[in-house]
C-alpha positions in Angstrom: 0.2 -0.1 -0.1 1.3 3.4 -1.0 1.5 6.3 1.5 -1.4 8.3 -0.3 -3.4 4.9 -0.3 -2.9 4.6 3.4 -3.6 8.4 4.3 -7.1 7.8 2.3 -7.9 4.4 3.9 -11.2 5.2 5.9 -9.9 4.0 9.1 -6.9 6.5 8.9 -9.3 9.3 8.3 -11.5 8.4 10.9 -8.6 8.5 13.4 -7.1 11.4 12.3 -10.2 12.9 12.4 -10.5 12.6 16.1 -6.7 13.1 16.7 -6.4 16.4 14.8 -9.6 17.9 16.2 -8.0 18.0 19.8 -4.1 17.7 18.8 -3.1 18.1 22.4 -5.4 15.6 23.7 -4.2 12.1 24.8 -6.8 9.3 23.8 -7.0 5.6 25.2 -7.4 3.2 22.3 -11.0 2.5 23.7 -12.1 6.1 23.5 -10.5 6.4 20.0 -12.5 3.3 18.8 -15.6 5.0 20.4 -15.2 8.4 18.8 -14.0 7.0 15.4 -16.7 4.3 15.5 -14.4 1.7 14.5 -13.8 -1.9 16.1 -10.8 -2.5 18.4 -9.0 -4.6 15.7 -9.1 -1.9 13.1 -7.8 0.7 15.8 -4.9 -1.4 16.9 -4.0 -2.1 13.4 -4.2 1.2 12.2 -2.7 2.7 15.3 0.5 0.8 14.4 0.9 2.2 11.3 0.2 5.9 12.4 2.6 5.6 15.0 5.4 3.9 12.8 4.9 6.5 10.4 5.5 9.3 13.2 2.1 10.8 12.9 1.0 9.6 16.3 2.9 8.8 19.5 2.3 6.6 22.4 2.4 7.8 25.8 3.7 5.4 28.6 0.8 4.4 31.1 0.8 5.9 34.7 -0.2 3.5 37.5 -3.0 1.2 36.3 -4.2 3.6 33.7 -4.1 2.2 30.1 -1.5 3.7 27.6 -2.6 6.6 25.4 -2.0 8.0 22.1 -1.9 11.5 20.7 -0.5 13.5 17.6 3.1 13.8 17.3 3.7 17.4 16.5 7.6 16.9 15.9 6.2 15.1 12.8 8.0 16.5 10.0 5.1 16.9 8.0 2.4 17.7 11.0 1.5 21.0 9.9 0.9 19.9 6.1 -0.9 16.9 7.4 -2.9 18.5 9.9 -3.9 21.3 7.2 -5.0 18.6 4.7 -6.8 16.6 7.4 -8.5 19.8 8.8 -9.6 20.9 5.2 -10.7 17.5 4.1 -11.9 14.8 6.5 -11.4 16.0 9.8 -14.1 18.7 10.1 -15.0 20.3 6.6 -16.1 17.0 5.3 -18.7 16.2 8.0 -20.1 19.7 8.2 -20.2 19.9 4.2 -22.1 16.4 4.3 -24.6 17.7 7.0 -25.2 21.1 5.0 -25.8 19.2 1.7 -28.2 16.7 3.2 -30.3 18.4 5.9 -30.2 21.8 4.5 -29.9 21.4 0.7 -33.0 23.4 -0.2 -31.5 26.7 1.6 -27.7 26.6 1.9 -26.4 28.2 -1.3 -22.7 28.4 -0.5 -20.8 27.7 2.6 -17.1 28.3 3.8 -14.8 27.3 6.9 -13.3 30.3 7.8 -10.8 29.4 10.4 -10.0 26.2 12.7 -8.3 27.0 16.0 -6.0 24.9 18.1 -8.5 24.9 20.8 -10.7 22.6 18.7 -13.2 25.3 17.4 -14.3 25.8 13.7 -15.8 29.1 12.5 -18.3 28.5 9.5 -20.0 31.0 7.2 -23.2 29.8 5.5 -24.8 31.8 2.7 -28.5 31.2 2.2 -30.7 31.4 -1.0 -34.3 32.0 -1.4 -35.3 30.0 1.7 -33.5 30.5 4.9 -32.5 27.7 7.0 -34.7 27.0 10.1 -32.6 28.5 13.1 -33.8 26.0 15.5 -33.0 23.1 13.1 -29.6 24.6 12.3 -28.8 24.9 16.0 -29.6 21.4 16.9 -27.9 19.8 13.8 -24.8 21.9 14.5 -25.0 21.0 18.2 -25.3 17.3 17.3 -22.2 17.5 14.9 -19.9 19.4 17.2 -20.4 16.6 19.8 -19.8 13.8 17.1 -16.6 15.5 15.7 -15.4 17.0 19.1 -15.2 20.5 17.9 -16.9 23.6 18.6 -19.0 25.1 15.7 -19.1 29.3 15.4 -21.9 29.5 12.6 -22.5 32.7 10.8 -25.7 32.7 8.4 -26.2 35.3 6.0 -28.3 36.1 2.8 -27.1 35.9 -0.6 -27.6 39.8 -0.6 -25.7 40.4 2.5 -22.6 38.2 1.0 -22.8 40.2 -2.2 -22.6 43.5 -0.3 -19.6 42.5 1.8 -17.1 45.3 1.5 -13.2 45.4 2.5 -14.3 46.9 6.0 -16.3 43.7 6.9 -14.6 41.3 9.3 -15.9 38.5 7.2 -14.2 39.7 4.2 -10.8 39.7 5.7 -11.6 35.9 7.1 -12.7 35.1 3.8 -9.5 36.3 2.3 -7.2 34.3 4.9 -5.5 31.1 3.7 -7.1 29.2 6.3 -10.5 29.9 4.5 -11.8 27.3 2.0 -15.2 26.9 0.4 -16.9 23.7 1.3 -20.3 24.2 -0.5 -20.3 25.8 -3.9 -22.9 27.1 -6.1 -24.9 24.4 -7.7 -23.9 21.7 -5.0 -27.1 22.0 -3.5 -30.7 22.5 -4.6 -31.0 26.0 -3.1 -32.1 28.4 -5.3 -30.8 32.0 -5.7 -33.1 34.5 -4.6 -35.2 36.7 -7.1 -33.9 40.3 -6.6 -36.6 43.1 -6.2 -35.4 44.7 -9.5 -36.0 41.3 -11.3 -39.3 41.3 -9.8 -40.2 44.6 -11.2 -38.9 43.9 -14.5 -41.0 40.6 -14.7 -43.9 42.6 -13.8 -43.3 45.2 -16.5 -43.0 42.5 -19.1 -46.3 40.7 -18.1 -48.1 44.1 -18.3 -46.8 44.9 -21.9 -47.9 41.3 -22.9 -51.4 42.1 -21.6 -51.9 45.4 -22.8 -49.6 45.5 -25.9 -47.8 48.5 -27.2 -49.1 51.7 -26.6 -49.9 54.3 -29.3 
């Protein structure tokens, strides 16, 4: 198995999703298995490769406590791998999947703005004609937050508001940062672009012209 195939293996992605979501936390194998939703054999086999590769490291057990594993920040490609993990399968992918399934009629675009070392993810959601139900969105984000072990800070704005962002807006600076990346693009969902007011006026004018015909 190549290094690329290994990193793309589902078991590896699930374990790294948990580990990189809390890079300073030490996990017993039983907790890793529970959080990653993998059986003990899969976790043991995958951990062996991750530790041998230098991506994770074991910590010696204290007294009668079990041994724990954590992210090895001295790994030569730690920053690059963590960036890839966070932008793909660690946080972005679960958020993307949730938005594209539960809110496909309302979410037009979505961006991960920033991911902090304290396991916090800031997300910007742009809605179309329909606005996501606030209570439903809150519940879905809270549930996902528990699943991936990360706090979600979510901004929901209209497409019109998104189009009016200026250089003075804090969101503009965050969107321009290297840490920002789009996780739901136009056309990824069934959300429709809102009908602009000017468009409604033009449409009404065309209908009137059709009804009454040209004036003399």
